N, C-alpha and C positions, 0 to 999 in steps of 0.2 A: 685492359682492365676487366676484372671479373665482377659482375654486378651480383648483389645479394637480393634474392627474391623470397618474400614470405608468402607461403600458401596456406590459407585457412579453408579447410574443406573437411566435413565430417564423414564423407564417404571414402573409406580407405582405398577402394579400387581406383577411383578418380584421382585421389591424392597421390597414389603410387605411380600412376601413368604419367601425370603431369610432372612429377618429380623426375622420372626417368628421362623425359624429353628435355627438361630444363638442364639437367646435368650433362646430357649429351651435347647441348649447345654451349656448355662451359660455365653455366651460372652456378653460384653458390645458393643452396636451397635450405630454407627452414620450413618444416612441416608442422602444422598445428590442426587440431580438430575442434577448436573453439575460439571465439573472438577474445575471450578473457586471456587465453594463452598468447594470442596475438598482441594484446596490449602489454603483456609482460615482456615479450620480445622487443616491442617498440621502446621500452624503457632501457633494456640492457644492450641490445644490438640491432638498431633500427635498419630494416631492409631499404634497398633502393627502389623497390616496387612491391606492391601487394597484389595477390590474386585472391579474391574473397568470394566465398559462397554466401548467398543471402540467407537461406534456411539453415540456421545453425542452432544447436542446443544452447539455452541461455540467451545471451546477447545476440541479436541477429546481425547480419552483414550491414544493413542500413545504419544501425546505430554505431557499429564499428567505424564505418566510413566517416560518419559525422564527427566522431571523436578524433580520428586521425586528421581530418581536414581542418579541425579547429587549431591544430598545431603545425601543420606542414602541408606543402603542395606535392608531397611524394606521389608518384603515379599509382593509381589503383585501378585494377581491372576487376569488374564484377562478373561473377559466373553464377547463373541461376537457371532453374527449371521454369521460372516464371517468364513467359514470353509476351505478356500483354504490354502494349505501348506505355501504359501508365506506370508499370513497374520499371521499364527502362528509363523513362523520364525522371522518375523519383530517384533512381540510382545515380543518374548523371547529375541531377541537381544537388544531391547530397555530397557530391565530390568525386564520383567515379569518372575516370578518364575514358573508359570503354566498357561495353556490356556485351557479354557473350552468353548465348542461350544454350542450355543443355538439350540434347547431346551435342557436343562440338568436336571438331577435329583438332587434335593436339597440334598439328602442323599450322592450322589457322591461328591458334593461340600463340605459337611461337612467332608467327609473322606479325601479329598485333603487338607483341612485346617488343620486337625489334623496331617497329615503327615508332612506338612511344618513346623508347630510349633514344632514338635518333632525334626526336623532337625535344626531349627534355635534357639531353646531354650534348649540346652543341660543341663542347670542347673536343669531341672526337673528330670534328671536321674543322678545327680552328686554325690549321697551319697557315691559311691564307688570310685570316682575319687581321684587320688593322689593330695595332697594339696601343695606340694613344687613347687617353681618356676622353670622355665626352662630357662637356660642362654646359649646363643651362642654369643661369641665376646662381644659387648656392648649391645646386645639385651637381654632383660629379659621379659619373658612371665609369667604372673600370670594366670594359667589355671582356677582356681576356680572363680576368679572375672572377668576374661576376660579383663585384663588390660595389656598394653604393654608399656615397658620403653626402652629408649635408654640412657644408662648411668643412670643418676639420674632424667632424664626428662621423664614424661609420655607423650606418643604420642596417640592422638585420632585415632582410626581405626574403619573401618566399620566391619560388621559381616564377610564378605568374606575375607577381608584383614586379620582379626584375624585368620580365619580358615586356610588360605594359609600359613601365618607365622608359625602357630603352626605345620602344616604338615611338613614344611621344617625344623623347629627347632628340631622336633622329629626324623628326618631322615637326619641329617647333612651329607653332601658330597654325598648324593644319588641323581642321576639325575632322574627327573620325566618328562615323555612325556607330551605334551599338552593334549592329550586324557585322560591320567590318572589324570591329575590335574582337568580337567573338571568333571570327575566322582567323585573324592574325595572331591572337594570343592562345586561343583554345584549339585551333586547327579546323580544317575544312570539314572533318568528319564529326565535329561536335554538333549535337542537337539538344536543345533544351532552352530554358527561359533566358532572356537577355538580362534578367535580374542579376545573373552572375557578374556582368560587367559593372553594374551599379555597386554591388557588394565589394568588388575588388577596388574600385575607385574610392569607396568609402574607407577601406583599410589603408590605402596609400595616403589619403588626406590625413588620416589620424596619425600616421608616422611622420609625414612631412607637412606640418600644419601651415607653413608659409609658402608651400609650393603653389605657383599660379596655375593650378589645374582647374580649368573652367568647365562649367556645364554649358553646352550649347542646347538650349531648351528645345525640346521636341525632336532632337537629332542625336546628340552624343556628347563628346568631350574633346577638349583640346588643351595643350600645354602652351601657355603664352610666354613669350620672352619679354621680360620687363625692360630689357635694354633697348628694344626696338620701338 
């Protein structure tokens, strides 16, 4: 499968170098020099991943990430000349999956892209995965097709919502700390506030209002099996 990557970078030299490496790796590439053009692409032909510069004319990369993340969990790699820790934390908390500081090696960027796609696209290694559905209470998870149902109704979920629901459903009644949830859902290389966990749980509870997803005060969360 050829993945589609959107690149938003106002420096034409960097834009062309990144494009050349991406195409060499077999990716479909869309190049833009502003966040506004990126939002237009999102409406017409949404990429499977974004590579976004922070310092852009008009809307900056932070605001772009925020708008995309309000709608989707599509992977976002932030590229910026800003190398202060606070800038990296802000970028990740606004929804970036990785942060790369300029100047950077295009080969390092390619390695990070492949690592993220491996984490976000588990269907590539799904030949040995069990095919049966997983059911807890009225929640049913189709692991192969990454679909989620509440009773007979299919509920649309984002990538991270699916991953967290699957983790809880495979470990019913087990309490997970916020730190472990960050590691298991966001990955070991994620750094940022554990508020991301609380926000994701809040979104899941809004979509599945009767799901017995409990808060373990001062620790984290667990999914209770009402039948036990």
